N, C-alpha and C positions, 0 to 999 in steps of 0.2 A: 105632845099634842098631835093629833091623828086627822083632825079635820079642821074646817075653817070657823068653827063656832067661837072661838077665842080671839079672832080678829079685833083689835082695837082701832087700827088706823089703816086707811087705803090711800096708797100714793098714786098719783097718775103722772105719767110722762105727758107733756104737751104737743109737740110737734108730731104730726102723723098719728097720734092717738087721741087727742081732743078735737085737733083740726087739721087739715092739709098743709103740709108745708114742702115737702120734697119735691112735688110737681113744680112747684114754683122755681125752685132752685134749677131743676133740668131745663125749663122754660129759659131762663136767663142763660144757662150754659149754651143752650142752642143758639140764642141771639149773639153771643159772645163769638161763638164759632162763625157765624154768618159774617160778623163784622170783619174777623181775621181771615176771612176765607183766601184771600191774595196770598196768605203767608203759609198755608197747608190745608190738609182735609180736616174734616171735623173729628175724625177718631183721633188723629194725631194731637190735634188741639186740646181735646178732652183729656186724653191720656196725660199730657202735659200738666194740665190744670190739676188733675189729682195728684200728681207728684209735687206740684208747687204748694197745694193744701196741706199735703202730708209734712212737708218740709217746715211749714209754718206753723203747725199746729201748736207747737211748744210755746211760742211766743204769741200767737193770735188767739188760740183757742177756737171755740165753735160759734157759728152764728152769721148773720147778714153781713155785717161789717168786716169780720175777718175774710168772709168769702170774697167781698168785693176787692179788699187788698190784694188777695190771690188772684183774682181776675186781671187786675191790672199789671202785677208783677207776671202774670202769665203772658199777657198780650206783648210786653217788651220782650219777653225771653223767645217766644215763638216767631217774633218778626224780626229778631236780632236787632233791636232799637229802631226799627223802621216805622213802627206804629205811629200815626199821626195824633196831634193834640185832639183833633176832631173825633177821632176814633176812641182815644181815652176817654174822652167826656162822655160818648155814646154808651160805653161799658160802664163808666161809674153810674149812669142814669138807671141802666139795667140793673145794677147792684142796688140803688136806692129805692127801687120799686118793691124790694124785698121788705123794706121797713114798713111799708104801708098796705101790708096784706090785711084783708078782712078778717081773717082767723075765723071763719064761720064754722061752727060746730058740726062735727062728722054726724052722720045719721044715727039717731039713737041716744047722743051723747048727753044732751041736756036734759031729756026725761029721765034718763038712768041715774044721773047725779042728783036730780030732784028727788027721786025715790030713795036713794041711799042717804041723802040728807034727812029726809022726813022720818027715817026709822030711828034717827036720834042715837044709833048704835056706834057709829064709827067717826073718828076723826078724818076728815077728808082733806088730802094734802095734794098740791101741785108740786111735782119734784121734778125738775126739767134741768138741763144744762143749756148753756149759751150767755149771750149778753144780758145783763140785767135789765137794762132801759127797754131794749128790744122785746124781751120776753114778757116783761110787766105790762107794756103797751098792747103786745097781742092777747094777752090775757083779758085786758080791760075791753078791748075791741070784741072780743069773743062773747061777751055777755055772761061769762060763765064764773066770774069773781065771786059772787054772792053764795056759791054753793061750797067753797073751800074755808076751812079753818085756818090753813096755813099755806102760805107759799114759799117754797124754797128753791132758789134758783143758784146752780152751782156752775164752776168751769168745767167739770169733768165728773163722770158718775162711775166711781170705782167703789170697792167695798168700803174703804175708809168714809166716803160721803154717805153710805147707806147706814154705817155704824152710827156716823154723827147725827143722821136723822133720826134714828131710834132714840137717842139721847135728848134731842130736842124735843122729841114727842113724849118723852118718859114712858117708853114702852120696851118690851123685850123683842128682839128680833123676830122670834115666831108670833109676835101678834101684829106683825106689818105683812099687808099684802101690797105688792108691786104691780102696777098695771101699765104695759107699755107694748109698743111695736117692735123695739130692738131687742133680740135675744143679746146682744153683746152688752149693751150699756143699760138696758131696763131690767132683764131677767137674770143673767148669769151672776153678776155681783150680788144681787139680793138673795138669791138662792144660796151663795157661797157664805153668807153671813147668817143663814139660818131662817130667812124670812121665806114667805110664799110669794107666788108669782103668778100672774096672768098674762100670757103672750096673745095680743091680738094683731097679726100680720096687716100690713097696709100694702096696697099695690105696688108701690114703688119704695126703694130702699137706697140709701146713699151708700156707694161701695165700701166706705169704711165701716160700715155697721154690719156688713154680712159676715156670718159664721154659719156652720152647718148647724141643721136641726139636731135637737137631743131631747131626751125624756129624763124627767125626774120626778119622784114622789110628791113634790111639793109644787109642781108646774102643772098649769092648766093651759090648754091651747083653745081659744074661742075664735070663732070667725066674725062675729058682730059685737061691738061693745054693748049692745041691749042684753046679751045673753049674761051678763054679769048679775043680771037680776036673778035669774034662775040659778046660776051657781050659789048665790048667797041667799037663795030661798028668801027674796023680799016680797 
């Protein structure tokens, strides 16, 4: 396969690909640092939070609820147990706010999905990681659900999950195009199983997802979601 003409399914990451997400997590982190300012500077508290998140990853996974648990644990850690019940409550409310995000589609997303849907050429799939209920609710609030033929939410996105996705869709890996903002979880594992990929960087990126840029014969770099139309010659 030397081009995109044989693509049968297009899978889309959700957070920071279809709608903004990381910006709100950063705002919550800033709020936590302000609440805990008596116990350290923002840089130290944020560094400790990232370490806490990484230590909890295997047990908690990804998403707003996992993040909130790490916020609380980090507050206890950096304060050496001196954080008050009132401060914990404020931190929990910050985390809870992430469960109510509007999930407003990013510029060009809805129109492009509509154009792709209208071609009838592709199965359109949401393929994202995180907590099932949280991601399902964001997708509903976004108004984008009608454009998708499948929704697959997983605890992590590595090569095995991409292989399983192809089996679910009854396609070969080279018939899959993955679209996302993270080179680490959206792009690299898809390429490693033989799929195609489109990287659309977002303005902010979670530190855990950052890897060095690279080139690949089956990888396309776009600046805007709407550029998918030109790439696929819709």
